[in-house]
C-alpha positions as CSV (number, residue, x, y, z in Angstrom):
1,M,12.6,-4.8,18.0
2,A,10.5,-2.9,15.5
3,T,7.3,-1.5,16.9
4,L,4.1,-1.8,15.0
5,P,2.2,1.4,14.6
6,Q,-1.5,1.4,15.6
7,S,-2.5,2.7,12.1
8,V,-0.8,2.9,8.7
9,L,-1.9,4.5,5.5
10,F,-0.2,3.3,2.3
11,C,-0.4,5.6,-0.7
12,C,0.7,5.7,-4.3
13,D,-0.5,7.4,-7.5
14,H,-3.8,5.7,-8.3
15,N,-4.5,3.3,-5.4
16,A,-4.7,0.5,-8.1
17,V,-1.4,-1.4,-7.7
18,R,1.2,-0.7,-5.0
19,S,-0.8,0.7,-2.2
20,P,-3.6,-1.9,-2.3
21,M,-0.9,-4.6,-2.4
22,A,0.7,-3.0,0.6
23,E,-2.6,-2.7,2.4
24,G,-3.5,-6.4,1.7
25,I,-0.1,-7.7,2.7
26,M,0.0,-5.7,5.9
27,K,-3.4,-7.0,6.9
28,K,-2.3,-10.6,6.1
29,L,1.0,-10.3,8.1
30,Y,-0.2,-8.3,11.1
31,G,-3.9,-9.0,11.2
32,Q,-6.0,-6.9,13.6
33,D,-2.9,-5.6,15.4
34,C,-2.8,-2.5,13.1
35,Y,-5.5,-0.4,11.3
36,V,-4.5,-0.3,7.7
37,Q,-5.9,1.7,4.7
38,S,-4.6,2.8,1.3
39,A,-5.3,5.8,-1.0
40,G,-4.0,7.3,-4.1
41,V,-3.2,10.8,-5.3
42,R,-5.9,10.3,-7.8
43,N,-8.7,7.7,-8.1
44,D,-8.9,7.3,-11.9
45,M,-8.3,3.5,-12.1
46,E,-9.8,0.3,-10.8
47,I,-7.7,-2.3,-9.0
48,D,-5.2,-3.8,-11.4
49,G,-5.8,-7.4,-12.4
50,F,-2.2,-8.3,-12.3
51,A,-1.9,-7.0,-8.7
52,V,-4.9,-9.1,-7.8
53,A,-3.3,-12.2,-9.4
54,V,0.1,-11.9,-7.7
55,C,-1.4,-11.2,-4.3
56,Q,-3.7,-14.2,-4.7
57,E,-0.6,-16.3,-5.0
58,I,0.3,-15.5,-1.4
59,G,-3.2,-15.7,0.0
60,V,-4.0,-11.9,-0.1
61,E,-7.4,-11.0,-1.5
62,L,-7.6,-7.8,-3.5
63,A,-10.5,-8.4,-5.9
64,R,-13.0,-6.5,-3.7
65,H,-10.6,-3.5,-3.3
66,R,-12.2,-0.2,-4.3
67,S,-9.7,2.5,-5.3
68,R,-10.0,5.9,-3.6
69,S,-8.1,9.2,-3.5
70,F,-6.9,11.1,-0.4
71,E,-9.8,13.5,-1.0
72,E,-12.4,10.7,-1.1
73,M,-10.8,9.1,2.0
74,Q,-11.4,12.2,4.0
75,Q,-15.0,12.5,2.6
76,W,-15.7,9.0,3.8
77,G,-14.6,9.8,7.3
78,D,-11.0,8.6,7.5
79,D,-9.2,11.5,9.0
80,L,-5.6,11.6,7.8
81,S,-4.5,13.1,11.2
82,G,-5.6,9.8,12.8
83,F,-2.8,7.8,11.2
84,D,0.4,7.1,13.1
85,L,2.3,6.5,9.9
86,V,1.9,7.3,6.2
87,V,4.0,5.2,3.8
88,A,4.4,6.7,0.4
89,L,5.2,4.2,-2.4
90,S,5.6,6.7,-5.2
91,P,7.2,10.2,-5.5
92,A,3.8,11.8,-6.3
93,S,2.2,10.3,-3.2
94,Q,5.1,11.3,-1.1
95,R,4.7,15.0,-2.3
96,Q,0.9,14.8,-1.5
97,A,1.5,13.3,1.9
98,L,4.1,15.9,2.7
99,E,1.6,18.6,1.7
100,F,-0.7,17.3,4.4
101,T,2.0,17.7,7.1
102,R,1.3,21.4,6.8
103,F,-2.0,20.8,8.5
104,F,-1.4,17.6,10.5
105,H,1.5,16.1,12.4
106,L,2.2,13.0,10.4
107,D,5.1,10.6,10.3
108,I,5.8,9.9,6.6
109,E,8.2,7.3,5.2
110,Y,9.0,6.9,1.5
111,W,9.5,3.3,0.3
112,P,10.7,3.4,-3.3
113,V,8.8,0.5,-4.8
114,M,9.0,-0.1,-8.5
115,D,6.0,0.6,-10.6
116,P,5.3,-2.7,-12.5
117,T,2.7,-1.2,-14.9
118,G,4.0,-1.0,-18.4
119,I,6.8,-3.6,-17.8
120,G,6.8,-6.7,-20.0
121,E,5.2,-7.7,-23.3
122,D,3.6,-11.0,-22.4
123,R,1.5,-12.1,-19.4
124,E,4.3,-14.0,-17.7
125,T,6.8,-11.1,-18.0
126,K,4.1,-8.7,-16.6
127,L,3.3,-11.1,-13.7
128,N,7.0,-11.3,-12.8
129,A,7.3,-7.5,-12.7
130,Y,4.2,-7.4,-10.4
131,R,5.7,-10.2,-8.2
132,Q,8.9,-8.2,-7.9
133,A,6.9,-5.1,-6.7
134,R,4.9,-7.3,-4.3
135,D,8.0,-8.9,-2.9
136,Q,9.7,-5.5,-2.4
137,I,6.7,-4.3,-0.4
138,K,6.6,-7.4,1.7
139,Q,10.4,-7.3,2.4
140,R,10.3,-3.6,3.4
141,M,7.3,-4.3,5.7
142,L,9.2,-7.2,7.4
143,E,12.3,-5.0,7.8
144,R,10.2,-2.1,9.2
145,F,7.6,-3.8,11.4
146,G,9.4,-7.1,12.3
147,P,8.1,-10.7,12.2
148,P,4.5,-11.2,11.3
149,T,2.0,-11.5,14.1
150,R,0.2,-13.8,11.7
151,P,3.0,-16.0,10.4
152,D,0.8,-17.9,7.9
153,I,2.1,-16.0,4.9
């Protein structure tokens, strides 16, 4: 039986697509059983509209998400050393997270989730790419953390 950590930080490049999707899905699946946050290597983009749309399809609200970087996260009082698990969803965020292990003892996992940005010419093709990324995240989560404690998703 997979054990659910008390706290998880999801990270990717910009905290605009993959990590906010992971944060929202984790909260939906496991509710208050786990403290969940997300961050990016950089904060230079707002939440992606396609990510909002495909998460809305499964009842996950992302429209109010505010992107933030690792640096801003620490400035806002979320201490990286307080997370039981850091899940990197991109190579750059994995490198950044590994850099932090020089200062903190952190368990870091790398989940290679495709970056859907830039895929597809029309809206439907783009949405399908984002759905694929969303479903990859959800599947990895279920494999890693077990059945949802909130099975309404």
